[in-house]
RODREN-219347 format. One line per field, with one value per atom (N, C-alpha, C, CB): residue number from 1; residue in one letter; x, y, z; atom name. Coordinates in steps of 0.02 Angstrom, whole numbers, padded with zeros to 5 digits. Glycine has a CB too. Example, Ala and Ser with C-alpha at 12.3 -4.5 7.8 and 13.67 -1.06 7.14 Angstrom:
<nodes>
num = (1 1 1 1 2 2 2 2)
residuo = (A A A A S S S S)
x = (00660 00615 00660 00565 00642 00684 00645 00704)
y = (-00284 -00225 -00165 -00224 -00112 -00053 00002 -00030)
z = (00390 00390 00390 00452 00354 00357 00394 00286)
atomo = (N CA C CB N CA C CB)
</nodes>
This chain:
<nodes>
num = (1 1 1 1 2 2 2 2 3 3 3 3 4 4 4 4 5 5 5 5 6 6 6 6 7 7 7 7 8 8 8 8 9 9 9 9 10 10 10 10 11 11 11 11 12 12 12 12 13 13 13 13 14 14 14 14 15 15 15 15 16 16 16 16 17 17 17 17 18 18 18 18 19 19 19 19 20 20 20 20 21 21 21 21 22 22 22 22 23 23 23 23 24 24 24 24 25 25 25 25 26 26 26 26 27 27 27 27 28 28 28 28 29 29 29 29 30 30 30 30 31 31 31 31 32 32 32 32 33 33 33 33 34 34 34 34 35 35 35 35 36 36 36 36 37 37 37 37 38 38 38 38 39 39 39 39 40 40 40 40 41 41 41 41 42 42 42 42 43 43 43 43 44 44 44 44 45 45 45 45 46 46 46 46 47 47 47 47 48 48 48 48 49 49 49 49 50 50 50 50 51 51 51 51 52 52 52 52 53 53 53 53 54 54 54 54 55 55 55 55 56 56 56 56 57 57 57 57 58 58 58 58 59 59 59 59 60 60 60 60 61 61 61 61 62 62 62 62 63 63 63 63 64 64 64 64 65 65 65 65 66 66 66 66 67 67 67 67 68 68 68 68 69 69 69 69 70 70 70 70 71 71 71 71 72 72 72 72 73 73 73 73 74 74 74 74 75 75 75 75 76 76 76 76 77 77 77 77 78 78 78 78 79 79 79 79 80 80 80 80 81 81 81 81 82 82 82 82 83 83 83 83 84 84 84 84 85 85 85 85 86 86 86 86 87 87 87 87 88 88 88 88 89 89 89 89 90 90 90 90 91 91 91 91 92 92 92 92 93 93 93 93 94 94 94 94 95 95 95 95 96 96 96 96 97 97 97 97 98 98 98 98 99 99 99 99 100 100 100 100 101 101 101 101 102 102 102 102 103 103 103 103 104 104 104 104 105 105 105 105 106 106 106 106 107 107 107 107 108 108 108 108 109 109 109 109 110 110 110 110 111 111 111 111 112 112 112 112 113 113 113 113 114 114 114 114 115 115 115 115 116 116 116 116 117 117 117 117 118 118 118 118 119 119 119 119 120 120 120 120 121 121 121 121 122 122 122 122 123 123 123 123 124 124 124 124 125 125 125 125 126 126 126 126 127 127 127 127 128 128 128 128 129 129 129 129 130 130 130 130 131 131 131 131 132 132 132 132 133 133 133 133 134 134 134 134 135 135 135 135 136 136 136 136 137 137 137 137 138 138 138 138 139 139 139 139 140 140 140 140 141 141 141 141 142 142 142 142 143 143 143 143 144 144 144 144 145 145 145 145 146 146 146 146 147 147 147 147 148 148 148 148 149 149 149 149 150 150 150 150 151 151 151 151 152 152 152 152 153 153 153 153 154 154 154 154 155 155 155 155 156 156 156 156 157 157 157 157 158 158 158 158 159 159 159 159 160 160 160 160 161 161 161 161 162 162 162 162 163 163 163 163 164 164 164 164 165 165 165 165 166 166 166 166 167 167 167 167 168 168 168 168 169 169 169 169 170 170 170 170 171 171 171 171 172 172 172 172 173 173 173 173 174 174 174 174 175 175 175 175 176 176 176 176 177 177 177 177 178 178 178 178 179 179 179 179 180 180 180 180 181 181 181 181 182 182 182 182 183 183 183 183 184 184 184 184 185 185 185 185 186 186 186 186 187 187 187 187 188 188 188 188 189 189 189 189 190 190 190 190 191 191 191 191 192 192 192 192 193 193 193 193 194 194 194 194 195 195 195 195 196 196 196 196 197 197 197 197 198 198 198 198 199 199 199 199 200 200 200 200 201 201 201 201 202 202 202 202 203 203 203 203 204 204 204 204 205 205 205 205 206 206 206 206 207 207 207 207 208 208 208 208 209 209 209 209 210 210 210 210 211 211 211 211 212 212 212 212 213 213 213 213 214 214 214 214 215 215 215 215 216 216 216 216 217 217 217 217 218 218 218 218 219 219 219 219 220 220 220 220 221 221 221 221 222 222 222 222 223 223 223 223 224 224 224 224 225 225 225 225 226 226 226 226 227 227 227 227 228 228 228 228 229 229 229 229 230 230 230 230 231 231 231 231 232 232 232 232 233 233 233 233 234 234 234 234 235 235 235 235 236 236 236 236 237 237 237 237 238 238 238 238 239 239 239 239 240 240 240 240 241 241 241 241 242 242 242 242 243 243 243 243 244 244 244 244 245 245 245 245 246 246 246 246 247 247 247 247 248 248 248 248 249 249 249 249 250 250 250 250 251 251 251 251 252 252 252 252)
residuo = (X X X X X X X X X X X X X X X X X X X X X X X X X X X X X X X X X X X X X X X X X X X X X X X X X X X X X X X X X X X X X X X X X X X X X X X X X X X X X X X X X X X X X X X X X X X X X X X X X X X X X X X X X X X X X X X X X X X X X X X X X X X X X X X X X X X X X X X X X X X X X X X X X X X X X X X X X X X X X X X X X X X X X X X X X X X X X X X X X X X X X X X X X X X X X X X X X X X X X X X X X X X X X X X X X X X X X X X X X X X X X X X X X X X X X X X X X X X X X X X X X X X X X X X X X X X X X X X X X X X X X X X X X X X X X X X X X X X X X X X X X X X X X X X X X X X X X X X X X X X X X X X X X X X X X X X X X X X X X X X X X X X X X X X X X X X X X X X X X X X X X X X X X X X X X X X X X X X X X X X X X X X X X X X X X X X X X X X X X X X X X X X X X X X X X X X X X X X X X X X X X X X X X X X X X X X X X X X X X X X X X X X X X X X X X X X X X X X X X X X X X X X X X X X X X X X X X X X X X X X X X X X X X X X X X X X X X X X X X X X X X X X X X X X X X X X X X X X X X X X X X X X X X X X X X X X X X X X X X X X X X X X X X X X X X X X X X X X X X X X X X X X X X X X X X X X X X X X X X X X X X X X X X X X X X X X X X X X X X X X X X X X X X X X X X X X X X X X X X X X X X X X X X X X X X X X X X X X X X X X X X X X X X X X X X X X X X X X X X X X X X X X X X X X X X X X X X X X X X X X X X X X X X X X X X X X X X X X X X X X X X X X X X X X X X X X X X X X X X X X X X X X X X X X X X X X X X X X X X X X X X X X X X X X X X X X X X X X X X X X X X X X X X X X X X X X X X X X X X X X X X X X X X X X X X X X X X X X X X X X X X X X X X X X X X X X X X X X X X X X X X X X X X X X X X X X X X X X X X X X X X X X X X X X X X X X X X X X X X X X X X X X X X X X X X X X X X X X X X X X X X X X X X X X X X X X X X X X X X X X X X X X X X X X X X X X X X X X X X X X X X X X X X X X X X X X X X X X X X X X X X X X X X X X X X X X X X X X X X X X X X X X X X X X X X X X X X X X X X X X X X X X X X X X X X X X X X X X X X X X X X X X X X X X X X X X X X X X X X X X X X X X X X X X X)
x = (05744 05775 05849 05753 05881 05951 05991 05966 06053 06092 06082 06167 06091 06082 06014 06096 05967 05900 05885 05845 05915 05912 05955 05932 06014 06048 06017 06107 05981 05946 05894 05923 05854 05804 05838 05762 05890 05925 05958 05980 05981 06020 05975 06055 05913 05865 05830 05815 05847 05818 05839 05838 05795 05820 05845 05765 05881 05902 05849 05938 05794 05736 05718 05673 05715 05696 05748 05696 05811 05863 05863 05931 05832 05839 05783 05842 05729 05676 05698 05613 05660 05674 05631 05654 05659 05623 05648 05625 05709 05738 05754 05802 05736 05751 05809 05691 05845 05909 05924 05966 05925 05943 05905 06013 05837 05790 05789 05816 05828 05828 05801 05896 05763 05746 05796 05687 05812 05866 05842 05924 05879 05870 05911 05882 05954 05994 06058 06020 06064 06112 06102 06114 06040 06031 06079 05959 06097 06132 06210 06113 06231 06295 06302 06317 06251 06248 06267 06179 06230 06237 06311 06186 06344 06408 06454 06420 06440 06479 06478 06454 06423 06409 06464 06322 06460 06509 06577 06506 06591 06668 06677 06684 06634 06641 06656 06574 06622 06628 06697 06570 06720 06784 06841 06790 06832 06883 06887 06875 06826 06823 06839 06750 06838 06851 06920 06839 06927 06990 07034 06981 07104 07151 07149 07221 07166 07167 07220 07175 07210 07254 07313 07219 07317 07375 07375 07376 07435 07446 07392 07519 07380 07331 07259 07335 07241 07173 07173 07159 07222 07217 07216 07279 07254 07245 07177 07290 07151 07084 07030 07065 07039 06988 06983 07003 07031 07032 06995 07101 06992 06947 06874 06967 06861 06798 06766 06800 06813 06802 06774 06869 06816 06799 06740 06849 06727 06659 06598 06656 06615 06562 06543 06583 06593 06586 06537 06660 06549 06508 06442 06534 06431 06367 06321 06376 06352 06314 06294 06357 06339 06324 06269 06377 06261 06210 06150 06230 06154 06088 06031 06097 05977 05916 05918 05905 05960 05969 05919 06046 05872 05820 05846 05778 05814 05831 05840 05781 05787 05789 05851 05733 05886 05943 06003 05955 06002 06067 06080 06056 06038 06049 06054 06004 06057 06048 06124 05991 06153 06218 06213 06255 06264 06270 06284 06319 06315 06335 06346 06404 06348 06353 06420 06343 06425 06489 06519 06540 06479 06501 06464 06493 06498 06468 06407 06519 06360 06299 06327 06230 06289 06305 06312 06252 06267 06269 06327 06208 06348 06411 06470 06416 06472 06528 06539 06517 06480 06477 06499 06412 06469 06491 06568 06459 06599 06671 06705 06691 06682 06712 06709 06681 06648 06643 06681 06576 06687 06726 06800 06713 06826 06898 06912 06913 06870 06866 06882 06786 06838 06848 06914 06792 06936 06997 07058 06999 07050 07109 07119 07089 07064 07065 07100 06994 07076 07107 07179 07075 07198 07267 07311 07274 07286 07325 07328 07284 07278 07276 07326 07198 07327 07377 07449 07366 07456 07525 07551 07528 07507 07534 07545 07486 07494 07502 07548 07435 07562 07604 07671 07613 07699 07759 07805 07758 07868 07922 07926 07984 07897 07893 07836 07882 07792 07731 07752 07660 07723 07733 07713 07703 07742 07726 07655 07784 07647 07581 07530 07587 07472 07425 07394 07376 07386 07360 07285 07365 07273 07204 07153 07193 07156 07102 07073 07122 07123 07105 07068 07160 07060 07020 06946 07027 06913 06836 06801 06804 06752 06705 06651 06668 06641 06585 06522 06566 06495 06427 06372 06434 06324 06272 06236 06231 06225 06194 06214 06196 06286 06311 06283 06379 06253 06224 06154 06274 06116 06050 06009 06033 05952 05907 05920 05911 05899 05910 05967 05852 05984 06044 06053 06045 05999 06006 06026 05935 06001 06024 06099 05988 06116 06191 06241 06204 06220 06264 06265 06243 06208 06216 06255 06154 06257 06301 06370 06285 06392 06458 06476 06464 06437 06455 06478 06392 06441 06457 06521 06402 06532 06600 06659 06601 06645 06699 06710 06686 06650 06662 06707 06602 06690 06730 06805 06698 06815 06890 06922 06892 06890 06922 06931 06887 06876 06888 06947 06831 06955 07009 07079 07001 07082 07147 07166 07146 07125 07135 07192 07065 07207 07257 07326 07224 07332 07399 07461 07402 07503 07561 07604 07604 07640 07681 07731 07720 07767 07812 07781 07850 07715 07686 07668 07621 07669 07655 07701 07658 07766 07825 07821 07893 07788 07787 07777 07730 07804 07795 07728 07853 07701 07641 07639 07585 07595 07589 07530 07583 07538 07477 07489 07472 07443 07449 07511 07449 07544 07599 07665 07596 07660 07723 07726 07726 07787 07795 07786 07886 07746 07735 07740 07654 07719 07714 07642 07763 07632 07563 07528 07563 07574 07557 07529 07618 07571 07541 07471 07586 07461 07399 07341 07408 07356 07309 07281 07340 07333 07316 07269 07378 07277 07234 07164 07254 07140 07076 07038 07068 07063 07034 07041 07072 07099 07101 07063 07163 07051 07007 06937 07014 06917 06847 06839 06825 06884 06879 06874 06938 06916 06920 06847 06973 06811 06745 06692 06730 06702 06655 06645 06682 06707 06705 06675 06778 06689 06657 06579 06684 06563 06490 06453 06482 06494 06472 06468 06517 06513 06502 06444 06559 06433 06376 06310 06378 06307 06240 06230 06241 06288 06277 06254 06344 06282 06266 06191 06312 06169 06096 06055 06082 06077 06034 06013 05973 06044 06012 06047 06008 06102 06145 06095 06219 06060 06017 06057 05987 06051 06078 06135 06027 06138 06192 06186 06189 06118 06109 06146 06041 06155 06192 06266 06187 06290 06358 06377 06373 06330 06340 06331 06289 06282 06272 06337 06214 06371 06433 06491 06456 06492 06535 06515 06547 06452 06432 06451 06351 06441 06457 06533 06432 06570 06638 06664 06668 06641 06660 06637 06629 06578 06560 06602 06498 06628 06669 06743 06670 06766 06825 06826 06844 06777 06771 06732 06744 06689 06638 06666 06585 06729 06756 06786 06808 06800 06824 06772 06877 06713 06672 06625 06632 06601 06567 06491 06572 06456 06393 06346 06372 06346 06296 06302 06307 06365 06375 06343 06460 06359 06330 06251 06355 06227 06153 06129 06132 06162 06144 06143 06186 06202 06207 06148 06284 06137 06087 06020 06084 06004 05942 05928 05944 05991 05981 05977 06035 06002 06001 05922 06057 05894 05824 05780 05803 05795 05750 05755 05760 05809 05820 05779 05895 05778 05741 05663 05756 05636 05569 05542 05553 05586 05559 05582 05579 05610 05636 05592 05662 05521 05472 05405 05463 05372 05306 05256 05278)
y = (04286 04275 04276 04331 04227 04222 04277 04162 04284 04332 04319 04328 04257 04245 04261 04176 04243 04261 04341 04228 04376 04451 04474 04485 04447 04469 04457 04441 04395 04386 04431 04332 04459 04504 04576 04507 04590 04654 04650 04670 04597 04588 04595 04514 04581 04572 04643 04521 04699 04761 04790 04806 04819 04852 04923 04855 04949 05015 05074 05030 05059 05106 05096 05094 05040 05031 05069 04951 05056 05082 05164 05054 05185 05253 05295 05267 05262 05295 05307 05257 05347 05363 05311 05442 05271 05217 05198 05158 05225 05203 05265 05162 05256 05307 05294 05322 05345 05342 05405 05323 05410 05465 05533 05471 05519 05582 05600 05648 05562 05580 05524 05599 05531 05490 05476 05513 05413 05396 05351 05362 05340 05296 05238 05326 05217 05153 05159 05135 05216 05217 05159 05285 05138 05081 05023 05055 05007 04950 04965 04928 05034 05048 05054 05101 05075 05073 05001 05094 04958 04889 04864 04845 04885 04876 04909 04899 04970 05006 04971 05077 04942 04910 04844 04886 04812 04750 04777 04709 04836 04863 04873 04938 04907 04923 04857 04959 04806 04741 04715 04690 04722 04698 04730 04712 04794 04829 04812 04899 04800 04783 04708 04800 04669 04597 04585 04553 04540 04520 04499 04460 04506 04482 04409 04504 04376 04309 04283 04294 04217 04182 04154 04128 04144 04113 04142 04032 04123 04142 04107 04121 04031 04001 04022 03943 04046 04079 04145 04096 04188 04251 04228 04303 04177 04157 04133 04111 04092 04059 04113 03989 04162 04218 04254 04269 04251 04275 04228 04284 04167 04119 04130 04050 04144 04155 04220 04157 04277 04338 04324 04378 04285 04265 04232 04222 04181 04149 04197 04091 04250 04298 04340 04344 04351 04382 04339 04387 04272 04225 04225 04157 04224 04215 04274 04210 04335 04393 04389 04461 04363 04352 04311 04326 04253 04208 04219 04149 04270 04292 04303 04353 04265 04280 04257 04352 04218 04193 04133 04172 04144 04092 04016 04109 03971 03904 03881 03864 03900 03879 03898 03906 03955 03970 03929 04035 03896 03855 03799 03819 03779 03731 03746 03690 03809 03835 03853 03910 03819 03843 03904 03796 03955 04016 04021 04047 03968 03962 03884 04008 03869 03795 03772 03776 03717 03687 03718 03692 03764 03795 03767 03868 03766 03739 03783 03732 03747 03787 03811 03735 03852 03876 03820 03923 03769 03712 03670 03672 03660 03628 03666 03611 03725 03766 03764 03833 03765 03762 03697 03777 03641 03574 03565 03525 03592 03593 03626 03630 03688 03730 03701 03794 03676 03642 03579 03629 03540 03482 03498 03437 03548 03567 03587 03636 03627 03647 03581 03679 03535 03471 03441 03419 03436 03403 03440 03398 03504 03548 03536 03636 03530 03520 03452 03523 03400 03338 03328 03297 03368 03371 03400 03409 03452 03495 03448 03569 03411 03368 03305 03344 03281 03229 03256 03191 03312 03340 03351 03405 03366 03383 03321 03430 03264 03209 03149 03185 03162 03101 03088 03105 03032 03010 03024 02936 03024 03027 02969 03030 02912 02850 02853 02789 02902 02910 02960 02937 02958 03004 03071 02981 03121 03189 03199 03238 03161 03164 03118 03144 03148 03113 03058 03159 02995 02947 02962 02877 02952 02975 02947 02959 02882 02854 02887 02790 02939 02969 03032 02979 03051 03108 03101 03119 03150 03144 03127 03214 03086 03077 03134 03005 03156 03203 03188 03206 03239 03232 03277 03258 03241 03274 03321 03232 03303 03347 03413 03323 03428 03495 03544 03494 03516 03574 03548 03592 03517 03505 03571 03449 03578 03624 03698 03627 03748 03813 03845 03858 03912 03945 03952 04014 03964 03977 03909 04006 03851 03787 03772 03739 03795 03779 03822 03787 03889 03931 03907 04003 03886 03859 03795 03848 03752 03693 03708 03648 03759 03783 03814 03831 03848 03881 03828 03922 03771 03720 03685 03673 03678 03658 03702 03651 03762 03811 03812 03878 03803 03794 03743 03779 03687 03618 03627 03550 03664 03680 03725 03726 03776 03816 03783 03877 03742 03704 03661 03662 03628 03582 03604 03554 03665 03693 03754 03713 03784 03850 03846 03877 03797 03794 03755 03759 03758 03729 03770 03735 03729 03764 03799 03714 03852 03892 03842 03951 03799 03757 03714 03717 03693 03647 03683 03616 03749 03788 03773 03860 03756 03746 03675 03755 03628 03557 03557 03515 03505 03499 03463 03464 03483 03457 03460 03489 03424 03430 03469 03361 03508 03551 03553 03631 03518 03526 03497 03603 03450 03417 03447 03427 03499 03531 03528 03607 03536 03524 03606 03483 03605 03680 03662 03721 03707 03701 03713 03749 03691 03700 03771 03676 03819 03886 03906 03927 03878 03897 03870 03872 03810 03777 03808 03706 03833 03875 03935 03898 03970 04026 04008 04057 03945 03923 03923 03849 03914 03918 03972 03910 04027 04095 04103 04156 04100 04110 04066 04108 04006 03954 03977 03877 04001 04025 04086 04038 04127 04189 04175 04233 04127 04115 04092 04065 04048 04020 04068 03942 04114 04166 04208 04209 04225 04265 04222 04291 04164 04121 04121 04048 04115 04117 04188 04101 04243 04308 04319 04357 04297 04293 04258 04257 04202 04153 04198 04079 04221 04260 04315 04293 04357 04415 04390 04458 04334 04303 04285 04234 04258 04242 04293 04198 04357 04418 04428 04415 04389 04391 04434 04322 04464 04502 04555 04543 04588 04643 04708 04624 04752 04810 04822 04849 04878 04898 04859 04978 04840 04804 04739 04793 04707 04636 04656 04591 04704 04723 04744 04779 04780 04800 04737 04858 04693 04630 04595 04587 04588 04552 04581 04558 04649 04672 04668 04735 04671 04655 04578 04668 04534 04466 04460 04424 04489 04484 04509 04520 04576 04602 04558 04674 04530 04483 04421 04464 04396 04340 04358 04305 04416 04434 04439 04492 04450 04451 04400 04511 04360 04326 04268 04300 04237 04189 04221 04150 04288 04316 04349 04361 04371 04414 04366 04464 04385 04343 04339 04375 04281 04263 04319 04200 04348 04402 04459 04429 04475 04539 04519 04562 04452 04431 04434 04352 04406 04415 04487 04389 04531 04599 04625 04638 04606 04631 04592 04617 04535 04502 04533 04428 04544 04583 04649 04596 04689 04752 04741 04800 04692 04680 04663 04612 04624 04596 04665 04535 04708 04760 04802 04798 04809 04845 04815 04843 04746 04708 04727 04626 04735 04739 04807 04730 04856 04916 04929 04973 04882 04884 04901 04829 04875 04887 04905 04822 04955 04982 04927 05045)
z = (03049 02981 02990 02928 02955 02954 02918 02926 02924 02890 02814 02912 02793 02719 02687 02705 02733 02706 02700 02754 02746 02742 02689 02806 02674 02615 02553 02611 02547 02493 02474 02496 02524 02517 02495 02584 02519 02503 02434 02556 02420 02353 02287 02351 02306 02257 02236 02283 02279 02270 02199 02329 02168 02105 02113 02054 02067 02076 02088 02020 02060 02074 02143 02027 02171 02246 02289 02269 02267 02307 02309 02279 02252 02244 02278 02172 02304 02340 02408 02338 02443 02514 02558 02531 02595 02627 02695 02585 02717 02776 02824 02759 02886 02930 02981 02963 02985 03025 03058 02983 03129 03162 03143 03153 03136 03124 03050 03165 03007 02942 02895 02926 02844 02798 02738 02776 02726 02678 02623 02713 02570 02518 02527 02456 02476 02479 02530 02404 02560 02605 02661 02632 02672 02719 02705 02716 02647 02633 02642 02562 02637 02660 02729 02632 02768 02837 02864 02858 02836 02855 02843 02814 02790 02777 02828 02712 02849 02898 02965 02905 02980 03044 03044 03049 02985 02981 02990 02908 02955 02959 03034 02915 03074 03144 03185 03169 03168 03200 03180 03179 03124 03098 03136 03023 03145 03182 03254 03175 03283 03357 03368 03386 03326 03342 03366 03281 03413 03441 03377 03498 03401 03349 03343 03362 03281 03268 03309 03197 03334 03381 03347 03416 03274 03251 03181 03256 03143 03071 03033 03043 03050 03015 03016 03031 03071 03081 03037 03162 03034 02995 02923 03010 02896 02832 02811 02821 02863 02841 02850 02886 02886 02881 02816 02932 02775 02708 02662 02686 02677 02647 02664 02667 02723 02744 02714 02815 02702 02671 02596 02672 02563 02494 02496 02461 02541 02538 02553 02589 02597 02608 02545 02665 02506 02438 02390 02404 02394 02355 02381 02353 02446 02480 02460 02558 02453 02438 02359 02457 02320 02251 02240 02218 02273 02265 02299 02280 02342 02379 02338 02416 02350 02308 02237 02307 02214 02148 02143 02133 02087 02082 02076 02020 02101 02094 02020 02127 01983 01913 01878 01876 01895 01864 01883 01872 01936 01962 01911 02040 01867 01825 01752 01836 01744 01668 01652 01658 01598 01579 01545 01539 01563 01542 01465 01581 01435 01366 01356 01349 01292 01279 01303 01202 01332 01355 01419 01301 01455 01511 01570 01505 01635 01690 01711 01744 01729 01773 01840 01794 01869 01937 01990 01959 01984 02029 02016 02024 01956 01944 01963 01877 01950 01983 02056 01970 02094 02163 02186 02188 02158 02174 02172 02126 02121 02115 02176 02051 02182 02234 02300 02236 02318 02382 02392 02396 02336 02342 02347 02286 02314 02318 02401 02263 02418 02495 02539 02517 02529 02567 02550 02553 02492 02469 02495 02393 02495 02518 02602 02499 02634 02702 02719 02727 02684 02691 02676 02655 02619 02602 02656 02541 02683 02740 02797 02764 02815 02875 02864 02889 02801 02793 02795 02729 02769 02764 02830 02725 02881 02949 02991 02986 02969 03013 02987 03029 02927 02901 02927 02832 02924 02947 02888 02970 02907 02860 02809 02899 02828 02788 02737 02833 02748 02695 02644 02729 02583 02528 02538 02472 02511 02522 02488 02491 02423 02392 02429 02318 02446 02478 02434 02503 02455 02408 02386 02440 02329 02300 02335 02229 02361 02395 02462 02409 02484 02543 02534 02581 02469 02449 02465 02377 02495 02510 02444 02542 02452 02392 02386 02398 02324 02317 02357 02247 02382 02419 02381 02501 02352 02320 02355 02296 02420 02466 02474 02523 02456 02462 02417 02454 02359 02315 02292 02248 02342 02338 02354 02383 02320 02339 02303 02416 02337 02304 02333 02309 02308 02322 02399 02287 02436 02511 02541 02546 02519 02539 02533 02502 02473 02456 02491 02380 02499 02542 02610 02542 02638 02703 02713 02728 02662 02663 02658 02611 02609 02600 02663 02542 02694 02760 02812 02789 02813 02855 02835 02858 02776 02756 02773 02688 02769 02789 02857 02770 02900 02976 02991 03012 02958 02973 02952 02930 02903 02882 02942 02805 02959 03004 03071 03009 03094 03156 03152 03174 03094 03083 03084 03026 03047 03028 03069 02954 03106 03133 03189 03161 03210 03263 03243 03324 03180 03152 03184 03067 03206 03238 03186 03278 03203 03158 03123 03199 03161 03125 03076 03170 03083 03035 02964 03068 02967 02908 02851 02923 02876 02833 02803 02874 02829 02812 02737 02851 02696 02628 02613 02598 02553 02528 02456 02557 02423 02347 02329 02312 02275 02247 02172 02279 02134 02053 02025 02031 02064 02031 02061 01952 02101 02121 02199 02094 02224 02308 02330 02337 02374 02405 02479 02383 02518 02588 02615 02619 02679 02705 02705 02773 02721 02717 02646 02735 02590 02524 02516 02465 02540 02530 02571 02546 02629 02664 02627 02723 02596 02553 02495 02525 02469 02410 02431 02383 02493 02505 02485 02561 02502 02485 02408 02525 02375 02305 02265 02283 02283 02246 02253 02275 02307 02311 02271 02384 02277 02234 02160 02245 02134 02071 02039 02064 02084 02057 02082 02082 02124 02141 02078 02202 02049 01984 01929 01962 01927 01876 01882 01883 01943 01959 01943 02037 01953 01933 01859 01961 01829 01746 01724 01710 01757 01741 01754 01793 01816 01833 01785 01906 01773 01727 01657 01720 01633 01565 01568 01549 01621 01629 01641 01678 01645 01657 01726 01616 01772 01843 01892 01873 01873 01929 01958 01896 01924 01950 01955 02021 02001 02008 02062 02019 02088 02135 02206 02147 02224 02283 02291 02290 02235 02235 02251 02157 02217 02230 02304 02184 02330 02400 02447 02420 02434 02470 02466 02440 02414 02407 02456 02332 02460 02506 02578 02490 02594 02665 02681 02676 02635 02643 02652 02584 02617 02620 02689 02563 02706 02777 02833 02791 02830 02878 02889 02862 02834 02840 02864 02773 02858 02881 02955 02850 02992 03067 03100 03089 03063 03100 03142 03054 03129 03172 03239 03134 03240 03301 03338 03289 03302 03340 03384 03292 03441 03487 03459 03565 03474 03453 03469 03484 03524 03544 03496 03618 03468 03425 03356 03417 03340 03271 03271 03251 03325 03333 03326 03400 03356 03351 03282 03391 03244 03176 03135 03144 03147 03105 03115 03121 03178 03195 03163 03264 03164 03130 03059 03145 03029 02951 02938 02925 02981 02972 02976 03035 03023 03027 02966 03087 02938 02873 02819 02851 02812 02762 02773 02770 02836 02843 02814 02914 02803 02777 02702 02824 02669 02605 02554 02589 02558 02508 02550 02459 02524 02555 02553 02515)
atomo = (N CA C CB N CA C CB N CA C CB N CA C CB N CA C CB N CA C CB N CA C CB N CA C CB N CA C CB N CA C CB N CA C CB N CA C CB N CA C CB N CA C CB N CA C CB N CA C CB N CA C CB N CA C CB N CA C CB N CA C CB N CA C CB N CA C CB N CA C CB N CA C CB N CA C CB N CA C CB N CA C CB N CA C CB N CA C CB N CA C CB N CA C CB N CA C CB N CA C CB N CA C CB N CA C CB N CA C CB N CA C CB N CA C CB N CA C CB N CA C CB N CA C CB N CA C CB N CA C CB N CA C CB N CA C CB N CA C CB N CA C CB N CA C CB N CA C CB N CA C CB N CA C CB N CA C CB N CA C CB N CA C CB N CA C CB N CA C CB N CA C CB N CA C CB N CA C CB N CA C CB N CA C CB N CA C CB N CA C CB N CA C CB N CA C CB N CA C CB N CA C CB N CA C CB N CA C CB N CA C CB N CA C CB N CA C CB N CA C CB N CA C CB N CA C CB N CA C CB N CA C CB N CA C CB N CA C CB N CA C CB N CA C CB N CA C CB N CA C CB N CA C CB N CA C CB N CA C CB N CA C CB N CA C CB N CA C CB N CA C CB N CA C CB N CA C CB N CA C CB N CA C CB N CA C CB N CA C CB N CA C CB N CA C CB N CA C CB N CA C CB N CA C CB N CA C CB N CA C CB N CA C CB N CA C CB N CA C CB N CA C CB N CA C CB N CA C CB N CA C CB N CA C CB N CA C CB N CA C CB N CA C CB N CA C CB N CA C CB N CA C CB N CA C CB N CA C CB N CA C CB N CA C CB N CA C CB N CA C CB N CA C CB N CA C CB N CA C CB N CA C CB N CA C CB N CA C CB N CA C CB N CA C CB N CA C CB N CA C CB N CA C CB N CA C CB N CA C CB N CA C CB N CA C CB N CA C CB N CA C CB N CA C CB N CA C CB N CA C CB N CA C CB N CA C CB N CA C CB N CA C CB N CA C CB N CA C CB N CA C CB N CA C CB N CA C CB N CA C CB N CA C CB N CA C CB N CA C CB N CA C CB N CA C CB N CA C CB N CA C CB N CA C CB N CA C CB N CA C CB N CA C CB N CA C CB N CA C CB N CA C CB N CA C CB N CA C CB N CA C CB N CA C CB N CA C CB N CA C CB N CA C CB N CA C CB N CA C CB N CA C CB N CA C CB N CA C CB N CA C CB N CA C CB N CA C CB N CA C CB N CA C CB N CA C CB N CA C CB N CA C CB N CA C CB N CA C CB N CA C CB N CA C CB N CA C CB N CA C CB N CA C CB N CA C CB N CA C CB N CA C CB N CA C CB N CA C CB N CA C CB N CA C CB N CA C CB N CA C CB N CA C CB N CA C CB N CA C CB N CA C CB N CA C CB N CA C CB N CA C CB N CA C CB N CA C CB N CA C CB N CA C CB N CA C CB N CA C CB N CA C CB N CA C CB N CA C CB N CA C CB N CA C CB N CA C CB N CA C CB N CA C CB N CA C CB N CA C CB N CA C CB N CA C CB N CA C CB N CA C CB N CA C CB N CA C CB N CA C CB N CA C CB N CA C CB N CA C CB N CA C CB N CA C CB N CA C CB N CA C CB N CA C CB N CA C CB N CA C CB N CA C CB N CA C CB N CA C CB N CA C CB N CA C CB N CA C CB N CA C CB N CA C CB N CA C CB)
</nodes>
């Protein structure tokens, strides 16, 4: 079972299910502390992870944490809800996520252009160089979309993680104003956070948020995002296995 599949199972637990005693740890039977224990394990991994290799990596880890919050929010959301507008004239979840993923791709291309452009080229990236929307990014259910967004985030981090410190000060355009590359890198996290909150409002309006378990799953996702680029694969597999074992005993 993947991390996201486990998170989906946990996020869908009701408050009543969290309140019963169903999880064993160190000789004692526990209730919903199981989810907080999973969060604490992610915190331990975050503390133990090697330091980021550059300022760019540190900035992008904030974006991965924001994405982790979003993946916890979407965990276990029914596919039928993805296309249901929360109110007249408002975007559905799928539309919001299509925009969020497309901006991720556009931001990445803008940063790459700003670093590579010559002094003869304009600071504003030509519009024809922006990536075209890809309907595959938001096809399928919530788990599919989260997986595709995760892949796009990995592409961003691989492309931009080793930006030289001097290039962070290079000029670039954002929303009609001149900023620098460092500013644009910080926009990855804040833009994801902006639309994660929009998604949360939509999910609440649709009556699908559920109970405390989803809020804890969001925090687990955010903490995983904070360290997963620095944590080695073996430790990540260990964390995933432990989360899967917790899932197996969630319901009698």
